[in-house]
C-alpha positions as CSV (number, residue, x, y, z in Angstrom):
1,M,-6.2,20.6,-58.4
2,K,-8.7,19.3,-61.7
3,H,-6.8,19.3,-65.1
4,S,-8.7,19.5,-68.0
5,G,-8.5,17.0,-70.9
6,M,-5.8,19.5,-72.4
7,F,-3.1,19.1,-70.0
8,C,-1.6,15.9,-67.9
9,S,-0.6,15.4,-64.6
10,R,2.6,17.7,-65.4
11,G,0.7,20.5,-66.7
12,V,2.0,20.6,-70.1
13,S,-0.1,20.8,-72.9
14,L,-1.3,17.9,-75.1
15,L,-2.8,19.6,-78.2
16,W,-0.2,18.0,-80.2
17,V,-0.8,14.7,-79.8
18,G,-3.8,14.9,-82.7
19,T,-1.1,16.5,-84.9
20,V,1.3,13.7,-84.2
21,F,-1.2,11.1,-84.9
22,E,-2.2,11.9,-88.1
23,L,1.2,12.7,-89.7
24,V,2.1,9.3,-88.2
25,R,-1.0,7.9,-89.7
26,S,-0.4,9.1,-93.2
27,L,3.6,8.4,-93.6
28,V,2.0,4.8,-92.4
29,Q,-0.3,4.8,-95.4
30,G,2.2,6.5,-98.0
31,L,4.5,4.3,-97.5
32,C,2.2,1.3,-97.7
33,G,2.1,2.7,-101.0
34,L,5.5,3.1,-101.8
35,C,5.7,-0.6,-101.2
36,Y,3.2,-1.6,-103.0
37,F,4.2,0.4,-105.9
38,V,8.1,-0.7,-105.8
39,T,7.1,-4.3,-105.4
40,L,5.1,-3.9,-108.9
41,Q,8.0,-2.5,-110.2
42,A,10.4,-5.1,-108.6
43,I,8.1,-7.9,-110.6
44,L,8.2,-6.1,-113.2
45,V,12.0,-5.9,-113.4
46,Y,12.4,-9.5,-112.5
47,W,10.2,-10.9,-115.4
48,A,11.7,-8.7,-118.4
49,S,15.1,-9.7,-117.2
50,S,14.4,-13.0,-116.7
51,N,12.8,-13.7,-120.2
52,F,15.3,-11.3,-121.7
53,I,18.2,-13.6,-120.7
54,S,16.7,-16.5,-121.9
55,L,16.2,-15.6,-125.5
56,L,20.0,-14.6,-124.9
57,Q,21.2,-18.3,-123.6
58,V,18.6,-19.7,-126.3
59,G,19.8,-17.4,-128.9
60,F,23.5,-18.6,-128.2
61,L,22.7,-22.0,-128.1
62,R,21.3,-22.1,-131.4
63,I,24.7,-21.5,-132.6
64,P,26.1,-24.5,-134.1
65,S,29.4,-23.7,-133.5
66,V,28.6,-23.3,-129.9
67,R,26.7,-26.4,-130.5
68,D,30.0,-28.6,-131.0
69,F,31.7,-26.9,-129.0
70,F,29.4,-28.1,-126.1
71,K,28.4,-31.2,-127.9
72,I,25.0,-30.5,-127.6
73,E,22.7,-32.9,-129.8
74,K,21.1,-31.7,-133.3
75,T,17.6,-31.0,-132.6
76,V,15.1,-33.9,-133.8
77,T,12.4,-32.9,-136.0
78,H,9.4,-35.2,-136.5
79,S,7.2,-35.1,-139.6
80,P,3.5,-35.0,-139.0
81,D,2.6,-38.2,-140.7
82,S,5.0,-40.5,-138.0
83,L,3.4,-39.0,-134.9
84,P,0.7,-41.1,-133.1
85,V,-1.8,-38.7,-132.4
86,K,-3.2,-36.9,-136.0
87,P,-4.1,-33.3,-135.9
88,K,-8.1,-32.8,-135.4
89,G,-10.3,-30.0,-135.6
90,F,-11.3,-27.9,-132.8
91,M,-14.9,-29.6,-132.9
92,E,-14.1,-32.7,-133.1
93,G,-11.4,-32.7,-130.1
94,I,-14.2,-31.1,-128.2
95,R,-16.6,-34.6,-129.4
96,E,-14.1,-36.7,-128.7
97,C,-13.3,-35.5,-125.3
98,K,-17.2,-36.1,-124.4
């Protein structure tokens, strides 16, 4: 007995295979897009929270009583005249690089 392409050897209709294939393909494409979007959001949240925590830490460690408690030395400020490299203009720096 010869069957057409619409039936398998047991006589079951295979018309739904194309629909299932399209459904699975659209699910995969949708999940890939969702993963991309969620990854971008996760990077943004990590970047923002890391920078915010760093700013809080710097602000906290600039309090003089906190610096005294943790025995952190005071910041040293150098006068520009005592530095070995003198500030130059942009064009002077370019000419020096050649």
